[in-house]
C-alpha positions in Angstrom: 10.0 4.8 13.1 8.6 2.1 10.8 11.3 0.7 8.5 10.9 1.0 4.7 9.7 -2.0 2.8 13.2 -2.6 1.4 14.8 -2.3 4.8 12.3 -4.7 6.4 12.9 -7.4 3.7 16.7 -6.9 3.6 17.0 -7.7 -0.1 18.0 -6.1 -3.3 15.4 -4.5 -5.5 14.8 -5.8 -9.1 17.3 -4.3 -11.6 15.8 -1.5 -13.6 17.7 -1.6 -17.0 15.5 -2.3 -19.9 14.9 -5.7 -21.6 14.5 -5.5 -25.3 12.8 -7.7 -27.9 11.1 -10.1 -25.4 7.5 -11.2 -25.6 6.9 -11.0 -21.8 3.7 -12.9 -21.8 5.3 -15.9 -23.6 8.4 -15.8 -21.4 6.4 -15.5 -18.2 4.3 -18.5 -19.2 7.5 -20.5 -20.0 9.1 -19.5 -16.7 6.0 -20.4 -14.7 6.1 -23.9 -16.1 9.9 -24.3 -15.7 9.9 -23.1 -12.1 6.6 -24.5 -11.0 5.2 -21.1 -10.1 1.8 -19.5 -10.0 0.8 -15.8 -10.3 -1.7 -14.3 -7.9 -2.9 -10.9 -9.1 -5.2 -8.3 -7.7 -8.0 -6.6 -9.7 -6.1 -3.3 -9.5 -3.1 -4.5 -11.5 -2.6 -3.4 -15.1 -4.6 -5.3 -17.7 -1.8 -7.4 -19.1 -1.0 -8.7 -15.6 -4.6 -9.5 -14.9 -4.8 -11.4 -18.1 -1.8 -13.6 -17.4 -2.6 -14.4 -13.8 -3.4 -17.9 -12.6 -5.6 -16.4 -9.8 -7.2 -13.0 -10.1 -9.3 -11.6 -7.3 -9.7 -9.4 -4.3 -7.7 -9.6 -1.0 -9.9 -12.3 0.6 -9.9 -14.6 -2.5 -6.2 -14.2 -3.0 -5.5 -15.0 0.7 -7.5 -18.2 0.4 -5.8 -19.2 -2.8 -2.3 -18.4 -1.4 -3.0 -20.8 1.5 -3.9 -23.6 -1.0 -1.0 -23.2 -3.4 1.0 -26.4 -4.1 3.5 -24.8 -6.5 7.0 -24.0 -5.4 6.8 -20.3 -6.1 4.1 -17.7 -5.6 4.5 -14.5 -7.5 2.2 -11.9 -6.0 1.2 -9.1 -8.4 -0.2 -6.8 -5.9 1.3 -4.7 -3.0 3.6 -5.8 -0.2 1.0 -6.5 2.5 -0.6 -8.9 0.2 2.6 -10.7 -0.5 3.4 -10.8 3.2 0.0 -12.4 3.8 0.7 -15.1 1.2 4.0 -15.9 2.9 2.3 -16.0 6.4 -0.4 -18.4 5.3 1.9 -20.6 3.2 5.4 -20.2 4.8 7.1 -23.1 3.0 6.7 -21.4 -0.4 9.0 -18.9 -2.0 6.9 -15.7 -2.3 8.1 -13.1 -4.8 6.9 -9.5 -5.3 7.8 -7.8 -8.7 8.5 -4.4 -7.2 9.4 -4.0 -3.5 8.3 -0.3 -3.7 4.7 -1.5 -4.3 3.5 -0.4 -0.8 0.2 0.8 0.5 -0.7 4.2 1.9 -3.3 2.6 4.2 -0.8 0.2 5.7 1.8 2.9 6.0 -0.7 5.0 8.0 -0.5 2.5 10.9 3.0 2.3 12.3 3.4 -0.7 14.6 5.0 1.2 17.5 2.2 3.8 17.5 -0.5 1.2 17.1 0.9 -0.9 20.0 0.7 2.2 22.2 -2.9 2.9 21.0 -3.9 -0.7 21.7 -2.5 -0.6 25.2 -5.0 2.1 26.2 -7.8 -0.5 25.7 -6.5 -3.7 27.3 -9.9 -5.4 27.2 -10.7 -4.6 23.6 -10.7 -7.2 20.8 -8.6 -5.9 18.0 -9.9 -6.3 14.4 -7.6 -5.3 11.7 -8.3 -4.8 8.0 -6.0 -7.0 5.9 -4.5 -3.9 4.3 -1.9 -3.7 7.0 1.7 -4.9 7.7 2.6 -8.2 9.2 3.5 -6.4 12.4 0.0 -5.0 12.8 -1.5 -8.4 12.1 0.6 -9.8 14.8 -0.9 -7.2 17.2 -4.4 -8.3 16.2 -7.0 -10.8 17.5 -8.6 -11.3 14.1 -8.2 -9.9 10.5 -10.9 -9.1 8.0 -11.3 -7.9 4.4 -14.0 -5.6 3.1 -15.7 -8.8 1.8 -16.1 -10.4 5.2 -15.8 -7.6 7.7 -19.4 -7.7 8.7 -19.3 -11.4 9.3 -16.0 -11.0 11.3 -17.5 -8.3 13.5 -20.7 -10.3 14.1 -18.6 -13.3 15.1 -17.4 -11.5 18.2 -19.7 -11.4 21.3 -21.6 -8.1 21.5 -20.4 -7.4 25.0 -16.8 -7.1 23.8 -15.2 -3.7 23.2 -13.8 -3.5 19.7 -10.9 -1.7 18.1 -10.9 -1.5 14.3 -7.8 -0.5 12.3 -6.4 0.9 10.2 -9.1 2.3 7.9 -11.4 4.9 9.6 -13.7 5.2 6.6 -14.3 1.5 6.4 -14.7 1.5 10.2 -17.4 4.1 10.1 -19.2 2.2 7.4 -19.1 -1.0 9.5 -20.4 0.8 12.6 -23.5 1.7 10.6 -23.8 -1.8 9.1 -23.4 -3.8 12.3 -24.6 -1.4 14.9 -21.5 -2.1 16.9 -19.6 0.8 18.5 -15.9 0.5 17.6 -12.7 2.5 18.5 -11.2 3.5 15.2 -7.6 4.0 14.3 -7.1 7.2 12.2 -5.9 5.7 9.0 -7.1 6.0 5.4 -6.3 5.0 1.8 -5.3 8.0 -0.4 -6.8 6.4 -3.5 -10.3 6.1 -2.0 -10.1 9.5 -0.3 -9.3 11.2 -3.6 -12.9 11.1 -4.9 -14.6 14.4 -5.4 -18.1 14.5 -3.9 -19.1 17.5 -6.0 -17.8 16.0 -9.3 -19.6 12.7 -8.6 -22.8 14.6 -8.1 -22.3 16.5 -11.3 -21.5 13.3 -13.2 -24.6 11.6 -11.8 -26.7 14.5 -13.2 -25.1 14.0 -16.6 -25.9 10.3 -16.5 -29.3 10.1 -14.7 -29.8 6.5 -15.4 -26.4 5.4 -14.1 -26.0 3.6 -10.8 -23.3 5.0 -8.5 -21.4 2.2 -6.7 -18.5 2.6 -4.2 -16.0 0.8 -2.1 -16.4 1.3 1.7 -12.9 2.7 2.0 -14.4 5.9 0.4 -15.3 8.9 2.6 -18.8 8.9 4.3 -20.3 11.7 2.1 -19.4 9.6 -1.0 -20.9 6.5 0.5 -24.1 8.4 1.5 -25.0 8.9 -2.2 -24.1 5.4 -3.4 -26.7 3.0 -4.8 -24.5 0.1 -3.7 -21.5 -0.2 -1.4 -19.3 -3.2 -1.5 -15.9 -4.8 -1.6 -14.0 -5.1 -4.9 -15.6 -8.5 -5.6 -18.9 -7.2 -4.4 -18.9 -4.4 -6.9 -18.0 -6.8 -9.6 -20.8 -9.1 -8.7 -23.3 -6.2 -8.5 -22.7 -4.9 -12.0 -23.2 -8.4 -13.4 -26.5 -8.9 -11.6 -28.0 -5.4 -11.7 -30.0 -4.6 -14.9 -28.6 -1.1 -15.2 -26.6 -0.3 -18.3 -24.3 2.4 -16.9 -22.3 2.5 -13.7 -20.2 5.2 -12.0 -17.6 3.3 -10.1 -15.7 4.7 -7.0 -12.8 2.4 -6.4 -9.4 1.9 -8.0 -9.9 2.1 -11.8 -8.1 -1.3 -12.4 -11.4 -3.1 -11.6 -13.1 -1.6 -14.7 -11.1 -4.0 -16.9 -12.7 -7.0 -15.3 -16.1 -5.3 -15.2 -15.9 -4.7 -18.9 -14.9 -8.3 -19.6 -17.8 -9.6 -17.6 -20.3 -7.2 -19.0 -19.2 -6.1 -22.5 -22.5 -4.4 -23.3 -22.5 -2.2 -20.2 -20.8 1.2 -19.7 -18.4 1.9 -16.8 -17.4 5.4 -15.8 -14.6 5.9 -13.2 -15.6 8.2 -10.4 -13.8 11.6 -10.7 -11.2 12.7 -8.2 -10.3 16.1 -6.8 -7.1 16.4 -8.9 -7.9 18.0 -12.2 -4.9 16.3 -13.9 -6.4 12.8 -13.3 -9.5 11.3 -14.8 -9.8 8.6 -12.3 -8.4 7.2 -9.0 -5.5 4.9 -9.6 -3.1 3.4 -7.0 0.4 4.3 -7.9 1.7 1.5 -5.8 -0.4 -1.1 -7.6 0.7 0.2 -10.9 4.5 -0.1 -10.1 4.2 -3.8 -11.1 4.7 -4.2 -14.8 5.0 -7.2 -17.2 8.8 -6.6 -17.5 9.2 -6.6 -13.7 7.0 -9.7 -13.5 9.3 -11.4 -16.0 12.5 -10.4 -14.2 11.0 -11.5 -10.9 10.3 -15.0 -12.2 13.6 -15.2 -14.0 15.8 -14.1 -11.1 13.5 -15.3 -8.3 13.9 -12.0 -6.6 12.7 -9.9 -4.7 11.7 -12.5 -2.3 9.5 -11.9 0.8 11.3 -13.0 3.9 9.7 -12.6 7.3 10.9 -13.6 10.8 9.5 -16.9 11.9 8.2 -15.6 15.2 6.5 -12.7 13.5 4.8 -15.0 11.0 3.5 -17.3 13.7 2.0 -14.4 15.6 0.5 -12.9 12.4 -0.9 -16.2 11.1 -3.3 -16.8 14.0 -5.6 -13.8 13.4 -5.6 -14.6 9.6 -6.5 -18.2 10.4 -9.4 -17.0 12.6 -10.7 -15.0 9.7 -10.4 -17.8 7.2 -12.2 -20.1 9.5 -15.3 -17.9 9.3 -17.6 -19.3 6.5 
């Protein structure tokens, strides 16, 4: 059985008692300077964290920035596989994660023991794994990709090669259509991107006939089939800036709407509806575990720290380096 995040890192979670009368933004800025630290944050973080980050972006951008960091400390405001990746590509740095429980449903859907057995059935296959996976899965891979560069990664592999793609089956199906390559897919998925309601999206589109519907490729096939544009987080952001439409229905984690509104203040962004009637949009509960208070405590106490076995990091680094080498 796959160990929990806390068990794997063998460290104590951040204390949870409340801090009062502190301006977290000012204190975080002071601690960054004092400790020679930088904050890397994903677009799906809460707005205050996005605003205070030194580097804000999608998984590919953040992996590239993590590799270049000269500061002593990297605070990764994201989820644990992202912080692991930062440690793997820049092992001499201290990498901190504000909340160790900030996991990933997609990464959890691919246990290393099970995946190793699956991989063994296809000994000649080249293993491509989406970056949204654990360090152990990366170590079992030949090359890693993100949703931004997955097509380029697949096209870099000779067409005669058999391919395994893991862990996201929805992204895998989309990439099969995009590249024309037959791939063996692991049966994993992101609960956030599978939560969208096809019927509600269709109804919303009828209510906003001039709106463009855009979607992340981790969404289910029927949702992607009706999208005007399909792209990575950064791809969606770029599209809304370049497309002349004034209204967009957006099927990805709702945190990206903050940056979209900043980039395009005159445009209107509507989060795609989900199946659950109690929720207006699809949010990643793991991403939202990080808060300004936890970020402050993380910097102040320099914990929780990401620690990985040196051998594991070496094995996991090679497929990431292969990805980063593709221009």
